[in-house]
C-alpha distance (Angstrom), angle and dihedral (degrees) to the residues before:
residue distance angle dihedral
E1 . . .
W2 3.79 . .
A3 3.77 117.4 .
L4 3.81 90.6 -145.2
Q5 3.81 101.8 29.9
E6 3.83 96.2 151.5
Y7 3.79 92.4 49.1
F8 3.80 92.2 47.7
N9 3.82 90.6 48.8
K10 3.81 90.0 51.4
L11 3.81 91.6 52.3
Y12 3.80 92.4 43.6
N13 3.80 92.5 50.5
K14 3.80 90.4 50.1
A15 3.80 90.4 52.2
E16 3.80 91.9 46.8
I17 3.81 92.5 51.2
S18 3.81 90.0 47.2
A19 3.81 90.7 51.5
L20 3.80 91.5 50.2
N21 3.81 90.9 48.7
L22 3.79 89.4 50.6
Q23 3.80 91.4 50.8
M24 3.82 92.1 49.6
S25 3.79 93.8 47.9
I26 3.81 91.4 49.6
E27 3.81 91.4 48.9
K28 3.82 89.7 51.0
D29 3.83 91.0 46.2
D30 3.82 87.4 -125.6
I31 3.80 101.8 158.3
E32 3.81 97.0 -177.1
N33 3.80 93.8 52.4
T34 3.81 90.8 40.9
D35 3.81 89.4 60.4
L36 3.80 91.1 47.5
A37 3.80 92.1 47.3
M38 3.81 91.2 49.8
C39 3.79 89.9 51.8
N40 3.79 92.2 48.8
L41 3.80 92.9 47.3
G42 3.80 90.9 48.2
K43 3.77 92.2 51.1
A44 3.81 92.5 46.8
C45 3.80 93.1 49.8
G46 3.80 92.9 43.1
T47 3.80 92.4 50.7
C48 3.78 92.0 51.7
H49 3.81 93.4 45.9
A50 3.80 90.8 47.9
N51 3.80 91.5 52.5
F52 3.78 103.2 38.1
R53 3.80 108.6 28.6
R54 3.76 117.4 83.1
L55 3.76 102.4 -136.9
L56 3.75 134.8 142.6
T57 3.80 114.2 -105.3
T58 3.80 92.3 -104.0
Q59 3.80 91.4 48.3
L60 3.79 90.9 48.4
A61 3.79 91.4 53.2
N62 3.80 90.2 54.3
E63 3.81 93.9 40.8
V64 3.80 97.6 54.2
S65 3.79 100.7 31.4
G66 3.78 90.3 96.0
W67 3.79 92.7 44.7
S68 3.77 98.5 44.6
G69 3.79 96.7 79.5
Q70 3.80 91.7 -107.8
Y71 3.78 90.8 127.2
I72 3.82 89.2 68.2
K73 3.79 112.3 60.5
S74 3.80 95.5 -151.6
C75 3.83 96.0 58.9
N76 3.79 112.2 118.7
């Protein structure tokens, strides 16, 4: 059983919604919203990985760099 089940579910749901928004924006060929959705998905995944994966700081930096939105310059 998870120690923080509700918190994990909240993060997971945010990631799932972000993934669905990304899929819809790609299907609509909506570039602006695709960038936003990629940023949101990256942040959601990165937050979960940062909280629930046991990694050293240097490993964490490498692990989430691709999911942190850093691959899109306009992510805030």
